N, C-alpha and C positions, 0 to 999 in steps of 0.2 A: 636524412636517411635515404630519401628517394633518389638522390643523385648517385648513389652507389649501385643502383639497379639500371642496367644498361638499356633495357627495353621499356622502361616505365617513366615517361616524362611527367612533369608536375601538373599537366593540364587536367588530369582526372580530378584534382581538388577544386576545379573551377565550376563544376556542375554536379548535379545529382545523377547517379548511375541509372535511374529509372526514368529519366526525361531526356528527349533528344534535343538537337540544336534548335528546332522550331518550337520547343516547349511542349511537345506532345508526349503523353505518357507512353513509356515502353513497358508493355505487360511482361511480368516476370513469370517464367515457367521453370522453376528450379527442378533439377533432377532429384529423384527420390534418394535421400541419403541412406547410408548404411555404414556400420562399423561399431567398434567398441564404445566410443564416446556417445554415439547416437543411442545405443542401447541404454547406457547410463542415464542419458537425458530422458529417455522414455520412462524409466523407473521413477526418476525424480518427478517428472511431470504428472504421471498418473497418481502418484502419492499426493502431490499438492492439489490436484483436481478433486481427489477423494476427500481430502481435508476441507477444501473449499465448499463442496456441496454438503458436507456433514456439519460445517461450522454453525449454521443457524440452529441446528438441533442439539448441539452440545450445550449443556447447562452447567454452570458453576454457581453453587449456592442459589439455585433457582433462577439465575439470570443467564442470558445467552453468552456464548464465548465472545462474540463481537456484534454490536449493533450501533449504527451511527444514525440515530433518528434526528435528522436536522429539523424536521417539521415541528416536533415537540421539544426540541433542544434537549434531548436526553441521549446520552452516549454510554454504552457499556463496552468495556475493554477488559478481556480476561475475567469476566464475571464481576467486575467492579463498576458500579453505577456512578456516572459523572453528570452533574448538572451545570448550567451556565456559571454558577458560583465557583465551580472548579476549573474555570477557563484557564487560569494560570498554570494549573497542573497539566492540562492538555497541551498548552503552548510549550511547556518544558519537555513534555513527552515528544512533541513534534520536533523540537530542537535536538533532542537526544537521538531520535531516529534519523534526522538529517545528518547529524555528525557521524553516525554509524555508516550511513550510505557513502559519505565523503571518504571516510577512512577505508571502507571496503573498496571503493573505486580507486583510491590512491594506490592500494596494494595490488588488487586483482583486476582492475579495469572494469569492463562491462559484463562480468560474469553474471550479475543479476539479470541483465537483459536476455542473455541466451539460455539461462537455466531456470529462472524463478519468475520472471515477469509474466503476468496472466495473459497479456497480449500475445507474447511469443508462444506460450504453452498452448493456448486455444488455437492459434493460427497454424502452428507447425505440427502439433501433436493430435489435434482433433479435426479441424476443418481440412487441412491439407491432406491428411491421411485418408479422409473420406473421399476427397477429390482423386487421389491416386487410385483408390479402390474402384471408383465409378468410371473415371475417364482415362486411367492409365498414367504412365510416366510422362515426363516432360515432352518428348517428341509426339506422343499421341495426343496430349492436351493441345499442343501447338497446331497439330493437324485438324483437330476438332474445332478449334477456334476459327480456322480459315474455311472450314467446310460450310456449304450452304445449309439452310435450315431444312434438313430432311428428317426422316423418322428417327434415325440413330441419334442425331444431335438433339432433337426435341426430347427423346426419352432420357438420354444421359443428363442433359442440362436440367430437365424438369425434375428428375429424381434427386440430383445434387441440390438444387435450390430448395426443394421440399424438405430435405433433411437439414439443410442449413437453417431454414426458417424454424423448424422444430427445435433445433439445438439453441438457436437465438432466443426462442420463447422460454426455454428452460433456464437459460442464463439470466434472462430478464427477471424471471420469478426468483431466482437465487439472489440477484442484485437487490430486488425489492425486499426480500426477507432480511437482508442485512440492514435495511433502512427502517422498516416498520415492525420487524419481528415476524416470526413464523405464525403466531396466533392471529395477528391481523391479516396476514396473507391468506390464511385458511378461510377467514371470514369472507374475503373478496371472492375466493374460489367457490365456496359452498353457497353463499347467499346470492351470487350472480352479479354481473356487471351493472345492472340497473340500480342496485342498492349501494354500489360503491363506484360511482362514475369516475371520480378522481383517481382512485387506486387502479381501476381497470384502464383508464386512459394512460396512466404512467407505465403500466405493464406493456401496452401496445407501443408506446413511444420508445421504451428501452429495447423492445424486440426489434423495432425498425432500425434503431441505431446500431445494435450489434450485428444484425443481418447485413447492413450496409458496410460496416467496418470489415467484417470477415469475408464478405463476398466481393466487394469492389475496392475499398480503400486499402486494406491489407498492409503491406510493408511500409506504406507511406505514413502510417502512424509512428513508426520508428524513425523514419528518415526526415519527416517534415514536421510532425506535430509534437512529438515527445521532446521536452526540453533537456532530458537527461543526456541525449546524444550531443547536444550543443555544449553542455557543461563538462563533458568528459575531457575535452582538451584543456580545460582550466585545472581540473583536479588531477590529471595524470601527468607523469613525467617519464623520463627515460628509465627509471627504476621500476615502473609499474609493469606487472605481468599482463601481457596481452596475447591474443592470437597473432603470431608473427611468422613471416616467411624468412628463412635463413638464407639471405642473399649471398653471404660468403660461400656457402656450400652449393647453392643452386645456380649461380651465375657463372659464365654466360649460359643462357638457355640454348637448347638445340634439340631437334627431333632425334629420336632413337633410330639408328640405322643398323641393319643386320650385317654381320661380317665386316664391321668397320670399327677401328679403334676410336673410342670416344675421347675427345679432347675438351668438350664442354662440361658445364656443371651438371649436378644431379637432376635439375629440372628439365624434363623432356618437352615442355610446353604443350602438354596434353589438354590444358584448360579445364580439367575435371574440377579443380577448386572453384572456378568461376561458374561452372554449370550447376553445382549443387548449392551455391550461395543464395539464400532467400531474399537478399537485397541486391543481388546482381553486381557485386563488386569483384575486383581482382585483388586478392590479398597480397599478391606479389608487388603491388604498387607501393606498399609500405604499411607499417603498423599505424594504429590510431586513426584509421579512416572514419569519417563521420557516420557512414552507413553500417559499419561493422558492429554486429551485436554479440560477438563472441559465442556464436552458437556451435562452433567446432565442426560443422559439416565439412569444411575445407580440409581440416586435419584428417578426418576419416578418409576422405576421397584421396588425398595425397598419400597417406600411409598405404592404402590399397594398391596404388600405382607403384610405390617403392617396393612393396613385396613382390609385385609381378616382375619388375626389372632387376630384382635381387640387389637393392640398395637399402641402406639403413633407414628406418622410419624416422620421422621427426623433422623432415624438411620444412613442414609447417607445424608449429607446436606452440604451446604456452611458453612464452619467454619474455624477458624484458629487452628493450632496445639496447640498453647498456651492455647486457650480457652478449647480445649478438655482435655488437661493435667491438668489444674488448675480449670476448671469450671468457670473462670472469663468471663466477657463480653469483646467482641472484641472492641479495641480502634483504632480509625482512625489516630490520630495525634501522630505518633511515631517519634523519632529523624530522622530516615531515610526518612520518608515521608516529614517531615518539610524541610530537607536539599534538597531533590529532587525538592520539590515544589518551594523553593526559587530560585534554578537554573533555573527551568522552567519559572518562572515569569520574570527573568532577560532576558532570551533568547527571550521570547515573546515580551517583551518591546523593545528590540533591533530590532527584526524582524519587528514589527509594525512601529517603527520609520523609518527604511530603506524603507519600502513600501510606507509610507506617503510622504516621501521626495524624492522619486524616480522620475527622470525626464521622460517625455513622449518620449523623443528622446535623443540620445547620439551621440555627434559629436567628430570626430578626425580631427584635423587640423595640417598639417605639411608643413613647407616650402618645395617647390619643390626642390628635390636634384639637385645639380650642378648649381643652379641659383644664381647669385649675385644680389645685389639690382640694380635698375635702377632709372634714373632721368627723371622726366616728363618735359614738356616744361615750366611749371611754377617753376621748380626747386625743386619740391617735390620728396620725396623718395618713390619708389614703390618696393614691394616684391610680389613674386608669390607663391601662396599656393595651396595645394591639400586638399580637404575636403571630408570626408565620414560621412554620417549621418544614423543612424539606427532608424527606426520607431518602437516604442513599443506600438503603438495603432492600431486600426483597421480602421482608416480613413486617407485619403490622405491629405497631407499638402504642399501647396506652401510655400517655405521658403525665408526669406530675412536675410541678414547678416549685422550687425552693430557693429562698434567699441564701447566699453563701457569704459567710464572714460577718454577719450581723443578725440581730434579733428582729423578727417580724413575721408576718403571715401573708400568704398569697391565696386568693380565692378566685377560681375560674368561674366566669359567668356562663350559665347555661349548662350544656352537657359536658361530660368528661372529654378532655382533649385527646382525641384518637388520631394517631398518625398512620395513614394507610401505606401499604407497601408501594415503594417507588412513587409516592405521592406527596401532597402538600396538605398540611393541617393549619387552619387559621382559627384564631379565637381572641377573646377579650378577657382580661382579668384585672382585679384590684390587687395592689401591693400596699400593705398596711404596716407602718413603722411608728413606734412611740416617739412623740415629739422630742422628748429629752435625749433620744439617741441620735438626733440629727444635729450635725455640727455647722451646717450652712443651709441657705435656702435652695441650693442646687447641688445635692449630694450625689456622689457616684455610688451606684449599687451594682452587684453582680448576681445574676439569676442563673441557677443551674436547671437544666432540662434532664429529667430522670426517666429511665425506663425500668420500672421496678426500683431496685436499689442501685442500678448502674447509672452513673453520670455519663450521658452521651455527648453533651456539649454545654458550653457556658456562653453567656453574652453579657456585656456591660451596657448600662443605660443610666439615665439621669432620674433623680427623684426630687420633685419640687416640694418645698415646705415653706413655712412662714419665715420672714426675715429674722435674723438673730440680733 
């Protein structure tokens, strides 16, 4: 595609736009965007930020909307509690999500990066807007950067960094709330750092990381670190909808001159699309550039110029390369899309089935090591077992154990088996079966775990008896 653009050689693909030939970083000062798509992005971003900050406080069945407690190996997704025993469900959920991202990228390119990614939302819609408010637009920021450290620069940079640090601290609290839960975070805040050194240390660490990312590292997260940008070239093809420059309409480029008949294309080479780009690329070099995050800032800037020179909007727009080359209409149902959709439906069906058939508790029952069978006064055979039950709900459950499919009795040793909310209960019990009911010295038995009259899970184990 790039060969069709007269003024854009392929050399731009050989280096990152924010690094010069000596390997030194080129600081990006994007011009403040404006336009219809930017307004839509703001609405979407502020809604997602509100949901993100409200997430830890939203409860479903007494459980948070989302909690990824890696420390205690306890995960809550949409109010459903998952333990390490549910790892296969989490793996399937991850595969389903990955397949959805692949399908979405195949069809719509990097729309996720420009509209939904937390890095982009916080950088462009929070930190960058604060920067515009304090330091001014791109030209003023550039001038401030070159200015010696005088009163104006100290005040503006000091105010900006103080606000950035405060927001980073809030984001780190939010991040920690998604890991350990709101209640544990409140304990760290209320009881003080000396009582929770590890938690407070994590809070400071996250604050430092977020402050560094949004103050200094910035767009390099997207262009250097994030693997999604590298993968897009594999997942996208010419049928993928991307932010693209209509080279057929725009080339050859030429400056706009008064009182002179225009023989060039619609692109007047104003470079407004480059000036507003947060990763400092020239979208006219071609679609599917590594650094392009589909933020649509260039679309708004170009449309604004087209209106000023009384030309149709859409010189830069969402379009597929195939449509630009052939002038055909974009089609959704391509063989790749159909294939990915089929796999996604299969994964969603399997995941839904597993979630609907998932037990509220999971029990592990094993014969006590080193113990042989015993005989009761009535001549019945007894075996001693250890039981461990994991609660996948947010309510406490007193448990009873019963044999399923055969006659016999179960007696729990000690107190009643009480399963705490989101916890684990362990106990020891005897299973007693009449000798005449045993068909072999190593019989298979099934034990049901009941909450009242409700059977919540079953497990199989072996019952040892005398040789026949």
